[in-house]
C-alpha positions as a Markdown table, in Angstrom:
| # | Residue | x | y | z |
|---|---|---|---|---|
| 1 | Met | 11.8 | 41.9 | 93.6 |
| 2 | Glu | 10.5 | 38.4 | 92.8 |
| 3 | Asn | 8.7 | 39.6 | 89.7 |
| 4 | Lys | 12.0 | 41.3 | 88.4 |
| 5 | Ala | 13.9 | 38.0 | 89.1 |
| 6 | His | 11.3 | 36.0 | 87.3 |
| 7 | Ala | 11.4 | 38.4 | 84.3 |
| 8 | Leu | 15.3 | 38.2 | 84.2 |
| 9 | Ala | 15.3 | 34.5 | 84.3 |
| 10 | Ala | 12.7 | 34.3 | 81.5 |
| 11 | Gly | 14.8 | 36.8 | 79.4 |
| 12 | Ile | 17.9 | 34.8 | 79.9 |
| 13 | Phe | 16.0 | 31.5 | 79.0 |
| 14 | Val | 14.7 | 33.2 | 75.7 |
| 15 | Val | 18.3 | 34.5 | 74.7 |
| 16 | Ala | 19.7 | 31.0 | 75.5 |
| 17 | Ile | 17.1 | 29.2 | 73.3 |
| 18 | Thr | 17.6 | 31.7 | 70.5 |
| 19 | Ala | 21.4 | 31.2 | 70.6 |
| 20 | Leu | 20.9 | 27.4 | 70.5 |
| 21 | Leu | 18.6 | 27.8 | 67.5 |
| 22 | Val | 21.0 | 29.9 | 65.6 |
| 23 | Ala | 23.9 | 27.6 | 66.3 |
| 24 | Leu | 21.7 | 24.7 | 65.3 |
| 25 | Ala | 20.7 | 26.4 | 61.9 |
| 26 | Ala | 24.4 | 27.2 | 61.3 |
| 27 | Trp | 25.4 | 23.7 | 62.0 |
| 28 | Leu | 22.7 | 22.3 | 59.7 |
| 29 | Thr | 23.6 | 24.7 | 56.8 |
| 30 | Arg | 27.3 | 24.4 | 57.1 |
| 31 | Asp | 29.3 | 23.3 | 54.1 |
| 32 | Thr | 30.6 | 19.8 | 54.6 |
| 33 | Gly | 32.4 | 19.3 | 51.3 |
| 34 | Asp | 35.1 | 20.9 | 49.4 |
| 35 | Arg | 34.1 | 23.4 | 46.7 |
| 36 | Asp | 35.8 | 25.0 | 43.6 |
| 37 | Ile | 35.2 | 28.5 | 42.6 |
| 38 | Tyr | 34.2 | 29.4 | 39.1 |
| 39 | Glu | 33.2 | 32.6 | 37.4 |
| 40 | Ile | 30.7 | 33.7 | 34.7 |
| 41 | Ser | 31.0 | 37.0 | 33.0 |
| 42 | Thr | 28.1 | 38.0 | 30.7 |
| 43 | Arg | 26.3 | 40.9 | 29.1 |
| 44 | Glu | 22.9 | 39.2 | 29.6 |
| 45 | Thr | 20.4 | 40.5 | 32.0 |
| 46 | Val | 20.4 | 38.4 | 35.3 |
| 47 | Thr | 17.0 | 39.5 | 36.5 |
| 48 | Gly | 15.8 | 37.4 | 39.4 |
| 49 | Leu | 19.1 | 36.0 | 40.2 |
| 50 | Gln | 20.3 | 36.7 | 43.7 |
| 51 | Ser | 23.3 | 35.8 | 45.9 |
| 52 | Gln | 23.0 | 32.3 | 47.5 |
| 53 | Ala | 20.9 | 31.2 | 44.6 |
| 54 | Ala | 21.2 | 27.5 | 43.7 |
| 55 | Val | 23.6 | 26.1 | 41.2 |
| 56 | Arg | 22.4 | 22.9 | 39.5 |
| 57 | Tyr | 24.1 | 20.4 | 37.2 |
| 58 | Arg | 21.4 | 19.0 | 35.0 |
| 59 | Gly | 18.9 | 19.5 | 37.9 |
| 60 | Val | 21.2 | 18.3 | 40.7 |
| 61 | Asp | 22.2 | 20.8 | 43.3 |
| 62 | Val | 25.9 | 21.2 | 43.2 |
| 63 | Gly | 26.6 | 24.6 | 44.8 |
| 64 | Lys | 25.4 | 28.1 | 45.1 |
| 65 | Val | 26.0 | 31.7 | 43.8 |
| 66 | Ala | 28.5 | 33.3 | 46.2 |
| 67 | Trp | 28.6 | 36.8 | 44.8 |
| 68 | Ile | 27.1 | 39.1 | 42.0 |
| 69 | Gly | 28.7 | 42.2 | 40.8 |
| 70 | Phe | 30.3 | 43.9 | 37.9 |
| 71 | Asp | 33.3 | 42.7 | 35.9 |
| 72 | Thr | 36.1 | 45.2 | 36.2 |
| 73 | Lys | 38.0 | 43.5 | 33.4 |
| 74 | Thr | 35.2 | 43.8 | 30.9 |
| 75 | Pro | 33.1 | 47.0 | 31.5 |
| 76 | Gly | 29.4 | 46.5 | 31.1 |
| 77 | Asn | 29.5 | 42.9 | 32.0 |
| 78 | Val | 27.9 | 41.3 | 35.0 |
| 79 | Leu | 30.3 | 39.0 | 37.0 |
| 80 | Met | 29.0 | 36.0 | 39.0 |
| 81 | Arg | 31.1 | 33.9 | 41.3 |
| 82 | Leu | 29.9 | 30.3 | 41.9 |
| 83 | Glu | 30.9 | 27.8 | 44.5 |
| 84 | Val | 30.5 | 24.3 | 43.1 |
| 85 | Asp | 31.1 | 20.9 | 44.6 |
| 86 | Arg | 34.5 | 19.5 | 43.6 |
| 87 | Glu | 32.7 | 16.2 | 42.7 |
| 88 | Ala | 30.6 | 17.9 | 40.1 |
| 89 | Pro | 31.7 | 16.9 | 36.5 |
| 90 | Val | 32.6 | 20.4 | 35.3 |
| 91 | Thr | 34.7 | 20.1 | 32.1 |
| 92 | Arg | 35.8 | 22.6 | 29.4 |
| 93 | Glu | 32.6 | 21.7 | 27.4 |
| 94 | Thr | 30.4 | 22.9 | 30.4 |
| 95 | Phe | 28.2 | 26.0 | 29.9 |
| 96 | Ala | 25.7 | 27.8 | 32.0 |
| 97 | Thr | 22.2 | 29.0 | 31.5 |
| 98 | Leu | 19.7 | 31.0 | 33.6 |
| 99 | Ser | 16.5 | 29.0 | 34.6 |
| 100 | Tyr | 13.5 | 30.1 | 36.6 |
| 101 | Gln | 11.6 | 28.4 | 39.4 |
| 102 | Gly | 7.9 | 28.2 | 38.7 |
| 103 | Val | 5.9 | 31.2 | 39.2 |
| 104 | Thr | 8.1 | 32.8 | 41.7 |
| 105 | Gly | 10.4 | 34.3 | 39.1 |
| 106 | Leu | 13.5 | 33.4 | 41.1 |
| 107 | Ala | 16.4 | 32.4 | 39.0 |
| 108 | Phe | 19.2 | 29.9 | 39.3 |
| 109 | Val | 22.2 | 28.8 | 37.5 |
| 110 | Gln | 21.8 | 25.6 | 35.4 |
| 111 | Leu | 25.0 | 23.9 | 34.3 |
| 112 | Asp | 25.2 | 21.5 | 31.3 |
| 113 | Asp | 27.6 | 20.2 | 28.6 |
| 114 | Ser | 27.6 | 19.2 | 25.0 |
| 115 | Gly | 28.0 | 15.5 | 25.9 |
| 116 | Gln | 31.4 | 15.3 | 24.1 |
| 117 | Pro | 34.3 | 14.0 | 26.2 |
| 118 | Ala | 36.5 | 16.8 | 27.4 |
| 119 | Pro | 39.3 | 17.4 | 30.1 |
| 120 | Arg | 38.0 | 18.4 | 33.5 |
| 121 | Leu | 38.1 | 22.1 | 34.4 |
| 122 | Arg | 40.0 | 22.5 | 37.6 |
| 123 | Gly | 39.1 | 25.2 | 40.1 |
| 124 | Asp | 41.7 | 27.8 | 41.2 |
| 125 | Asp | 40.8 | 30.2 | 44.0 |
| 126 | Asp | 43.3 | 32.9 | 43.0 |
| 127 | His | 42.3 | 32.8 | 39.3 |
| 128 | Pro | 39.0 | 31.1 | 39.0 |
| 129 | Pro | 38.2 | 29.6 | 35.6 |
| 130 | Arg | 35.3 | 31.0 | 33.7 |
| 131 | Ile | 32.2 | 29.2 | 32.4 |
| 132 | Pro | 30.3 | 30.6 | 29.4 |
| 133 | Leu | 26.9 | 31.7 | 29.8 |
| 134 | Lys | 24.4 | 30.9 | 27.0 |
| 135 | Pro | 21.2 | 32.9 | 26.4 |
| 136 | Ser | 18.2 | 31.4 | 28.1 |
| 137 | Leu | 14.8 | 31.0 | 26.3 |
| 138 | Leu | 13.6 | 34.2 | 28.1 |
| 139 | Ser | 16.5 | 36.1 | 26.8 |
| 140 | Lys | 15.9 | 34.9 | 23.3 |
| 141 | Leu | 12.3 | 35.9 | 23.5 |
| 142 | Thr | 13.3 | 39.3 | 24.7 |
| 143 | Asp | 15.7 | 39.8 | 21.9 |
| 144 | Arg | 13.2 | 38.7 | 19.3 |
| 145 | Ser | 10.2 | 40.6 | 20.9 |
| 146 | Glu | 10.5 | 43.6 | 18.5 |
| 147 | Val | 10.5 | 41.3 | 15.5 |
| 148 | Ile | 7.5 | 39.4 | 17.0 |
| 149 | Leu | 5.6 | 42.5 | 17.7 |
| 150 | Asp | 6.2 | 43.7 | 14.1 |
| 151 | Glu | 4.9 | 40.4 | 12.7 |
| 152 | Val | 1.9 | 40.6 | 15.1 |
| 153 | Glu | 1.2 | 44.2 | 13.9 |
| 154 | Lys | 1.3 | 43.0 | 10.3 |
| 155 | Val | -1.1 | 40.1 | 11.0 |
| 156 | Ala | -3.5 | 42.6 | 12.8 |
| 157 | Lys | -3.5 | 44.8 | 9.8 |
| 158 | Ser | -4.1 | 41.9 | 7.6 |
| 159 | Leu | -7.0 | 40.8 | 9.7 |
| 160 | Gly | -8.3 | 44.4 | 9.8 |
| 161 | Gln | -8.4 | 44.4 | 6.0 |
| 162 | Met | -10.0 | 41.0 | 5.9 |
| 163 | Val | -12.9 | 42.1 | 8.1 |
| 164 | Gly | -13.4 | 45.5 | 6.2 |
| 165 | Glu | -16.8 | 46.6 | 5.0 |
| 166 | Asp | -16.4 | 45.3 | 1.5 |
| 167 | Asn | -15.3 | 41.9 | 2.8 |
| 168 | Gln | -18.1 | 41.9 | 5.2 |
| 169 | Arg | -20.6 | 42.5 | 2.5 |
| 170 | Arg | -19.0 | 39.7 | 0.5 |
| 171 | Ile | -19.1 | 37.3 | 3.5 |
| 172 | Ala | -22.8 | 38.2 | 4.1 |
| 173 | Ser | -23.6 | 37.5 | 0.4 |
| 174 | Ala | -21.7 | 34.2 | 0.6 |
| 175 | Leu | -23.6 | 33.2 | 3.7 |
| 176 | Asp | -26.9 | 34.0 | 2.0 |
| 177 | Asn | -25.9 | 31.9 | -1.0 |
| 178 | Leu | -24.9 | 29.2 | 1.3 |
| 179 | Gly | -28.3 | 29.3 | 3.0 |
| 180 | Ser | -30.0 | 29.1 | -0.4 |
| 181 | Ala | -27.7 | 26.1 | -1.4 |
| 182 | Ala | -28.6 | 24.4 | 1.9 |
| 183 | Ala | -32.4 | 24.8 | 1.2 |
| 184 | Asp | -31.9 | 23.5 | -2.3 |
| 185 | Ala | -30.0 | 20.5 | -1.0 |
| 186 | Ser | -32.8 | 19.9 | 1.6 |
| 187 | Gln | -35.4 | 19.8 | -1.3 |
| 188 | Leu | -33.1 | 17.5 | -3.4 |
| 189 | Thr | -32.8 | 15.2 | -0.4 |
| 190 | Lys | -36.5 | 15.0 | -0.1 |
| 191 | Arg | -36.9 | 14.2 | -3.8 |
| 192 | Leu | -34.2 | 11.6 | -3.6 |
| 193 | Asp | -36.0 | 10.0 | -0.6 |
| 194 | Ala | -39.2 | 9.8 | -2.6 |
| 195 | Thr | -37.5 | 8.4 | -5.6 |
| 196 | Val | -35.8 | 5.8 | -3.4 |
| 197 | Asn | -38.9 | 4.7 | -1.9 |
| 198 | Lys | -40.8 | 4.4 | -5.2 |
| 199 | Gln | -38.1 | 2.8 | -7.4 |
| 200 | Leu | -35.4 | 1.4 | -5.3 |
| 201 | Asp | -37.6 | -0.6 | -2.9 |
| 202 | Pro | -39.0 | -2.8 | -5.9 |
| 203 | Ala | -35.6 | -3.1 | -7.3 |
| 204 | Leu | -34.3 | -4.3 | -3.9 |
| 205 | Ala | -37.2 | -6.8 | -3.7 |
| 206 | Glu | -36.3 | -8.1 | -7.1 |
| 207 | Val | -32.6 | -8.4 | -6.2 |
| 208 | Ala | -33.6 | -10.4 | -3.0 |
| 209 | Ala | -35.7 | -12.7 | -5.1 |
| 210 | Thr | -32.8 | -13.2 | -7.5 |
| 211 | Met | -30.5 | -13.8 | -4.5 |
| 212 | Arg | -32.8 | -16.5 | -3.3 |
| 213 | Ser | -33.0 | -18.1 | -6.8 |
| 214 | Val | -29.2 | -18.0 | -7.0 |
| 215 | Lys | -28.9 | -19.6 | -3.5 |
| 216 | Lys | -31.3 | -22.3 | -4.7 |
| 217 | Asn | -29.4 | -23.0 | -7.9 |
| 218 | Ala | -26.2 | -23.0 | -5.8 |
| 219 | Asp | -27.7 | -25.6 | -3.5 |
| 220 | Glu | -28.7 | -27.7 | -6.6 |
| 221 | Val | -25.2 | -27.3 | -8.0 |
| 222 | Gly | -23.7 | -28.4 | -4.7 |
| 223 | Lys | -26.0 | -31.5 | -4.7 |
| 224 | Thr | -25.0 | -32.3 | -8.3 |
| 225 | Ala | -21.3 | -31.8 | -7.3 |
| 226 | Thr | -21.9 | -34.2 | -4.3 |
| 227 | Asp | -23.6 | -36.9 | -6.5 |
| 228 | Phe | -20.8 | -36.5 | -9.0 |
| 229 | Gly | -18.2 | -36.9 | -6.3 |
| 230 | Ser | -19.9 | -40.2 | -5.1 |
| 231 | Thr | -20.1 | -41.5 | -8.7 |
| 232 | Ala | -16.4 | -40.7 | -9.2 |
| 233 | Arg | -15.5 | -42.5 | -5.9 |
| 234 | Arg | -17.7 | -45.5 | -7.0 |
| 235 | Leu | -15.8 | -45.6 | -10.4 |
| 236 | Asn | -12.4 | -45.4 | -8.7 |
| 237 | Glu | -13.1 | -48.1 | -6.1 |
| 238 | Lys | -10.9 | -51.1 | -6.0 |
| 239 | Asp | -12.3 | -53.8 | -8.5 |
| 240 | Gly | -14.7 | -51.1 | -9.7 |
| 241 | Pro | -15.6 | -50.2 | -13.3 |
| 242 | Met | -12.3 | -48.4 | -13.8 |
| 243 | Asp | -10.2 | -51.3 | -12.7 |
| 244 | Arg | -12.3 | -53.8 | -14.9 |
| 245 | Leu | -12.0 | -51.3 | -17.9 |
| 246 | Ala | -8.3 | -51.2 | -17.4 |
| 247 | Glu | -8.1 | -55.1 | -17.2 |
| 248 | Gly | -10.2 | -55.3 | -20.5 |
| 249 | Thr | -7.9 | -52.8 | -22.2 |
| 250 | Glu | -4.8 | -54.7 | -21.2 |
| 251 | Ala | -6.4 | -58.0 | -22.5 |
| 252 | Leu | -7.3 | -56.3 | -25.7 |
| 253 | Ser | -3.8 | -55.0 | -26.1 |
| 254 | His | -2.4 | -58.5 | -25.5 |
| 255 | Ala | -4.8 | -59.9 | -28.3 |
| 256 | Ala | -3.7 | -57.2 | -30.7 |
| 257 | Asp | -0.1 | -58.1 | -30.1 |
| 258 | Ser | -0.8 | -61.8 | -30.7 |
| 259 | Phe | -2.8 | -60.9 | -33.9 |
| 260 | Asn | 0.1 | -58.7 | -35.1 |
| 261 | Ala | 2.6 | -61.5 | -34.4 |
| 262 | Ala | 0.8 | -64.5 | -36.1 |
| 263 | Thr | -2.2 | -63.6 | -38.3 |
| 264 | Leu | -1.1 | -60.3 | -39.9 |
| 265 | Pro | 1.8 | -61.9 | -42.0 |
| 266 | Arg | -0.6 | -64.4 | -43.3 |
| 267 | Ile | -3.1 | -61.8 | -44.3 |
| 268 | Asn | -0.3 | -59.8 | -45.9 |
| 269 | Arg | 0.7 | -62.8 | -48.1 |
| 270 | Val | -2.9 | -63.6 | -49.1 |
| 271 | Thr | -3.3 | -59.9 | -50.0 |
| 272 | Glu | -0.3 | -60.0 | -52.3 |
| 273 | Asp | -1.5 | -63.2 | -54.0 |
| 274 | Thr | -4.9 | -61.6 | -54.6 |
| 275 | Ser | -3.2 | -58.5 | -55.9 |
| 276 | Arg | -1.3 | -60.6 | -58.5 |
| 277 | Ala | -4.4 | -62.5 | -59.5 |
| 278 | Val | -6.3 | -59.3 | -60.0 |
| 279 | Arg | -3.5 | -57.9 | -62.2 |
| 280 | Gln | -3.5 | -60.9 | -64.3 |
| 281 | Leu | -7.3 | -61.0 | -64.6 |
| 282 | Ser | -7.1 | -57.3 | -65.6 |
| 283 | Arg | -4.5 | -58.1 | -68.4 |
| 284 | Thr | -6.8 | -60.9 | -69.6 |
| 285 | Val | -9.8 | -58.7 | -69.7 |
| 286 | Asn | -7.8 | -56.0 | -71.7 |
| 287 | Asn | -6.6 | -58.7 | -74.1 |
| 288 | Ile | -10.3 | -59.8 | -74.6 |
| 289 | Asn | -11.3 | -56.3 | -75.2 |
| 290 | Asp | -8.6 | -55.9 | -77.8 |
| 291 | Asn | -9.2 | -59.3 | -79.5 |
| 292 | Pro | -12.6 | -60.7 | -78.7 |
| 293 | Gln | -11.9 | -63.6 | -81.3 |
| 294 | Ser | -9.3 | -65.0 | -78.9 |
| 295 | Leu | -12.1 | -66.5 | -76.9 |
| 296 | Ile | -13.0 | -68.7 | -80.0 |
| 297 | Tyr | -9.6 | -69.1 | -81.9 |
| 298 | Gly | -7.2 | -68.8 | -79.0 |
| 299 | Ser | -4.3 | -66.4 | -78.8 |
| 300 | Gly | -2.7 | -67.5 | -82.1 |
| 301 | Arg | -2.3 | -65.3 | -85.3 |
| 302 | Ile | -5.5 | -63.9 | -86.6 |
| 303 | Asp | -6.0 | -63.0 | -90.3 |
| 304 | Pro | -7.2 | -59.5 | -91.1 |
| 305 | Gly | -10.8 | -59.2 | -91.8 |
| 306 | Pro | -12.6 | -57.2 | -94.5 |
| 307 | Gly | -11.5 | -53.7 | -94.6 |
| 308 | Glu | -8.5 | -54.4 | -92.5 |
| 309 | Pro | -5.0 | -54.0 | -93.9 |
| 310 | Gly | -3.6 | -57.2 | -95.5 |
| 311 | Phe | -7.1 | -58.6 | -96.1 |
| 312 | Ala | -7.3 | -61.0 | -99.2 |
| 313 | Ala | -10.6 | -62.4 | -100.4 |
| 314 | Pro | -10.8 | -66.1 | -100.7 |
| 315 | Gly | -10.2 | -67.4 | -104.3 |
| 316 | Ala | -8.5 | -64.3 | -105.3 |
| 317 | Gly | -5.2 | -65.9 | -106.0 |
| 318 | Lys | -6.8 | -68.7 | -108.3 |
């Protein structure tokens, strides 16, 4: 009897603990906020989406999927009913997409909007407003899978033609030619190395000697420039040769001014008198050339001589 009593007590204890855990789980998972109901009607495949799946607004949990079924108003469409927190910014620009969690393949509803300002979309339990569902990346890939497969098939055929027997022979021949070209290039490199060692090294030595000579000349030019600078500084020093030359030039300028002011007019007068005397002397010399007898008889009237017009022999009138 005691064993049965102990077993009964243990069973009652386990049942009580289980009831407490269920109550605690229900209390922890209870909805504490107000939620609005929205609907999504779509012809897209909702593989991986289950009831109680999360509803997220730009990654933030804002609700859950309450029910998934078929749309009686639009045959062939899948109808999803969402419970979304009333504080979520659901507007008339809000749209939904299906996203997937990692490698599990479980889907959830992702809400987003275009970013344009729009009036808020109010919930109505009797006539829930509907949110459009845009195709997800997986849906787009599924729709384009046939086209992608066709393109892959074309590429595969092109590759098959490229690696055909004829092209293989051409590629083998090209590889052989490439090997021959590589061997020729190796021989040419060896010849260039020999040429460089024989001709370029002496040329480099001459260039080095020339550079040393140029450096030496540059040093001499620099020394000459330094000496020239020192000479220029000595010439430009205060009371130096340039200052003395300037003072001499200024004194010479004053002397020339004094000469122009006093002596030059006198020289001009003497020059004019001399010019007049020379002209008179010239006229005198011309007269003597024309009448040499004037030196003896003077400048009076001269009787014509024999052979001259008006000549009369002495005694002819007697």
